[in-house]
C-alpha positions, 0 to 999 in steps of 0.5 A: 556536285562537280558534274552538276555545277559544270553541266549547268554552266551558262555560255560556252564553258566546258559542259560535256561530262566526258572531259570533266570526268577525265580531268577529275581522274587525271588529278585524283591521285597526283602523288608527291604533288598533293602538297601543292593542292589548294582546295578552293571548294569552300573558299571565296575567290579572295580566299583562294587568291590569298592562299595561292599568294601565300604558297608562292611566297613560301615556296610551297609550289616549288617543284624539283629544286 
């Protein structure tokens, strides 16, 4: 689904498969930073914004303190 969505984008957005799969691979296993992930795949922009704002307020995204 990700590749289909990406390759059908309009305009000058990233559409080439190689960089998209490379990015996916880079973020597939992020180890101890997994708790920082916000899965926005089923969220609206407003829901994602709310989740990120809440994470910033609570320190969820703080690294190395």
